[in-house]
C-alpha positions in Angstrom: 155.8 111.7 133.7 153.0 114.2 133.2 153.8 117.8 132.4 151.9 118.9 135.5 154.1 116.7 137.7 157.3 118.0 136.1 156.1 121.6 136.6 155.1 120.9 140.2 158.4 119.2 141.0 160.4 122.1 139.5 158.4 124.7 141.4 158.9 122.7 144.6 162.6 122.3 143.9 163.1 126.0 143.1 161.1 127.1 146.2 163.3 124.8 148.5 166.5 126.1 146.8 165.5 129.6 147.7 164.6 128.6 151.3 161.0 129.7 151.0 158.2 128.0 152.7 155.0 127.0 150.9 153.1 129.5 153.1 155.5 132.4 152.2 155.5 131.6 148.5 151.7 131.3 148.4 151.5 134.7 150.1 153.8 136.2 147.5 151.7 134.8 144.7 148.4 135.7 146.2 147.2 132.1 146.4 146.4 129.7 149.2 149.0 127.3 150.6 146.6 124.5 149.6 146.6 125.7 146.0 150.4 125.8 146.0 150.6 122.4 147.5 148.3 121.0 144.8 150.4 122.7 142.1 153.6 121.2 143.5 152.0 117.8 143.6 151.0 118.1 140.0 147.3 117.9 140.9 146.4 121.4 139.7 147.7 123.7 136.9 148.5 127.3 137.7 147.1 130.1 135.5 149.4 131.3 132.7 150.0 134.6 134.5 150.9 132.8 137.6 153.6 130.9 135.7 155.2 134.3 134.9 155.1 135.1 138.6 156.8 131.9 139.5 159.5 132.5 136.9 160.0 136.1 138.2 160.4 134.9 141.8 162.7 132.1 140.8 164.7 134.3 138.3 164.3 131.8 135.5 162.5 131.6 132.2 159.0 130.1 132.3 160.2 127.4 130.0 162.7 126.2 132.6 159.8 125.3 134.9 158.7 122.6 132.3 162.1 121.0 131.9 162.8 117.4 133.0 166.1 116.8 134.8 167.5 115.4 131.5 166.5 118.5 129.6 168.0 120.8 132.4 171.4 119.3 131.7 171.1 120.5 128.0 169.7 123.8 129.2 172.8 124.4 131.4 175.1 123.2 128.6 173.6 125.9 126.3 173.9 128.6 128.9 177.6 127.7 129.6 178.3 127.5 125.9 176.8 130.9 125.3 178.8 132.4 128.1 182.1 130.9 126.9 181.5 132.2 123.4 181.8 135.8 124.7 185.3 135.2 126.0 188.7 135.1 124.4 190.4 131.7 124.1 192.5 132.5 127.1 189.4 133.4 129.1 187.7 130.1 128.0 190.7 128.1 129.1 190.8 129.9 132.5 187.1 129.3 133.1 187.4 125.6 132.1 190.3 125.2 134.6 188.3 127.0 137.3 185.3 124.7 136.7 187.5 121.6 136.7 189.0 122.7 140.1 185.5 123.4 141.5 184.3 120.0 140.4 187.3 118.4 142.1 186.7 120.3 145.3 183.0 119.5 145.3 183.7 115.8 144.6 185.9 115.5 147.7 184.9 113.4 150.6 185.7 115.8 153.4 184.8 113.1 156.0 188.3 111.6 155.4 190.2 114.8 155.7 192.5 115.2 158.7 190.8 116.9 161.6 187.4 115.5 160.9 188.0 112.6 163.3 188.1 115.0 166.2 185.1 114.7 168.5 182.7 117.6 168.3 181.4 119.4 171.4 177.9 117.8 170.9 179.5 114.4 170.7 181.1 114.6 174.2 179.3 112.8 176.9 179.5 114.5 180.3 181.4 112.5 182.9 179.6 111.1 185.9 181.8 112.0 188.8 
């Protein structure tokens, strides 16, 4: 995968995570929506100064915008490791337990939980009396 495609996909992903439209992000950056679309598709490279603007808006380092999904895993591993180093052993254990619990909760299939089988208002069909 080309570096421009990786960059474009990351910009698109970050924009969508923030809930910003292409039109609004383009306006923030002072570029056209067409230019932003071409950047996101990997068809055009942004100026170096524009990369700093993207990073500022997305609150990430410029280098993050060039990471593949595989590399992002290692990036997050390093960030987590650096955070844990600042804690006492008890703090580290507490954080690890918290993360384990969060992963368990996020992995649950809530569709099988009691109460999810109740019909929703929008599922009810009006009766024909």
